[in-house]
N, C-alpha and C positions, 0 to 999 in steps of 0.2 A: 544490848540487844541479847533476850532469855531465847538458850531451846531447851524446852521439855521434848524430851526424848524419851518415847513408850513402845513397850514390847506389846505385841498382839498377845490378847487371849488364848487361854488353853484352847490348841487347834486339832480341826479333825485335819491329820495333814492330806490325807489321799483326797478328799475334796475339798481342802484349801478354802476352810471356813471354820468358823467357832462351836464347838460342842457345845451343849447347856451353859456348863460350867464356865465357859468362855465368854459366852452371852452377860451373864451374870460378873464376872470380872470386869467385863469391859463398861458397862452400864456403872460399877462400881469407881473405876479408875476416872469414868466422867464424873460423877459427882465431886470428885477429888481434886479436880481441874477446875470444879465450875469458876473458883472464885481469884483464878491464877493471871486474870486478864489479859487473856488468851485472845489475841486479833488475827491469824490464822492457820489452819490447822491443814497440814500434809499427811501425805502417806505414802507406804511401800503400793505398790500396781496389784499385789498380792490380797486374794481376799480377807486370808484373815486378819492383815492390817488393816484393811478398809472397814470391815466391819466392824474391827474396835472403835480404828476413827468416827468413825459416826454415829455410834452414840454419843460421844463426844457433842459433835458435833449438830446431834439433832438435839442435846440438852441444851447447848448456849444457843440455838435457831441460825447456825449455818447455814447457809445453802449450798455452799461447797465445801468439799474437801480437795485440796487440791494433790496432783499424782505427781510424784517425785522418784522417775522410773530407775536410778541406779540402787536406788534404798531397796529393790527385792532381795530376798533369803539370797547367802550367798552357796553356792555349790560346790562340795570336794569330792576329790577321787581322784586317781592315776590318771597320767598324761600320758603315760606310757612303760613306766619306769618302778621298779619298785618302791611302795608304802609302805610306812609302819600303818598297820593296822586297817583301817577305810578310809586315812584322811582327813578324819572328823578333828577339826582342830583343836578341840579343849581338851581330846583323847593325848593326842602327841604335848603339848602342852605341859600337862600333866605328865610325860615321859621326859620331854625337855627337863623337868626341874628334877625327879629322880633321876637324871643321868649327870646332873649338877651344873648344868646349863645355865649360863647367866643370859635371863631371857630378855634382858635390854639388849643383847648384843645386836650392832647394826646388819649382820652378818645372818643373822636368823632365818633367813631364806636358802638355806644352803644348809640347814639340817636334815637328814633324811625324811623326815617326815613331811618337810614343806617342796624338796627341792623336787620330787616329778608329782606336785598338788596340785591341780587346776585352780585352786583355791589362791594360788597367790596370783593371777593376775585380775580376779574379782576383786581380790583386796586392794591392787594398785588400780585397778576402775575407780571401785568405792574414794580412794584418796585423792584420784585427779578431781571427778566429779563434785568431791566433798567444797575441794576448792572454789568450782566456778560456780555450789549454788551458793556460799559463802557469800561471794562475789555480786549476785543479785538481791543480796538481802543486806550491802552494804559495807562487807569487809572483805577486803583484800591481801590476799597474800601473798608476803614478803617477808624470803626468805624464811626462817621460822615462826614466826610472826603473823600477826592478822591486822592491818590497819583500818581503822572506824574510815567509811567516806561519808558518813554521816552529816549532812549543814543542820542539826539539832541533836541536843542530848536526849532526846525521849528515853525513855524505857520502853521499847517493843517487845511484846512475849509471844512466840507462836511452837506450835508443838506437831511433833512429827511423831505415827507410828510405823513401825519401822520389824524389824528382826534384830534376836539374840547376831548372828552372824554381822551383817552390814551398820549393828549401830555400835559395834566392837570396834570397824574397821573404821568408821568415821572418825569416833572417838581418841583412839588412837593418833590418825592425823593431825585432830585439831590439838591433841595434847603433848606431839614429838613422841609417842611412848611407840614401843613395838606392840605388833598384834597379839605375838602368844602372851607377851607380859599382862596386857590384859584380859585377856583368855583367860590366865590362869588366877587373876585377880578382881576381876569386875566377872558377877553370874547374874543378869538379870532375868528375873521370872516372869512368868504371865503376866505382864499390866506392870511390870516391874518399871519405875520411872527415875532417868537420871536428866536432872539439871543444869548444863552450862551458858555460862554468862558471861556476856564482852564487853570492853570497855563501852560505858556511853559517853564519852569524849572526844569528841569529831576530833579528826587529826593523828590520834594518838595509838601509835603502835603496840599492840597484845599479846597474851598468850588466856586463853581462856581458863577462867575460876570454876572449879567445881563446884556446884552448890549441893548436888543431891544426889546419891547413887544409890540404886537397890533399893528405892522407897517403894514397901511392898506394903503398908500399914492398912489401904483400904481393902486390902483383903481381908482382912478378920469377921471370922464371919462368915466371909461369902464361901471360902474353899472347904 
């Protein structure tokens, strides 16, 4: 199975919709995805992601975009204690680098930027629900890895339209990396694409393979 993860187009955050440029980006990424063999389209429940997904659904003749509620954008901010900056995770990850932190430390949640930050609970929710969602797609978590429980070895491809924060949390879970590490190393621009591939062999245990990260070639001449 391949999961094509796409960040939404340029948004009007206040209205939770796409800007005119965001609409052009969404149309461009739809054309980019047209030959990928996508069988199902999923989206965050938020307007900017759904509008982006709908452009691909319309181009491919899909009648339905399936909503994945837990993939809404993550919220950050203090839960009652001191917090670095306003709790923005990408700013915190950059600060951790400046402080010389190892971003792969398993105790990253104890850093002052995260210990009182509401985003930690939201990340944990995405991690938990990622495994639940993958199990419905035929991949069950066992320890650090995923077992293919399909009966055939057909390569299925799906697309998921979501957000920078929730996609980073999902990828961190799938790849057994820390959230701050991916914040620092993976920056998906508007309609940026990341492609993750799982084993096709029934019964096999695997860690997903990163086929593509941060592709924005479809935006050339659009932005």
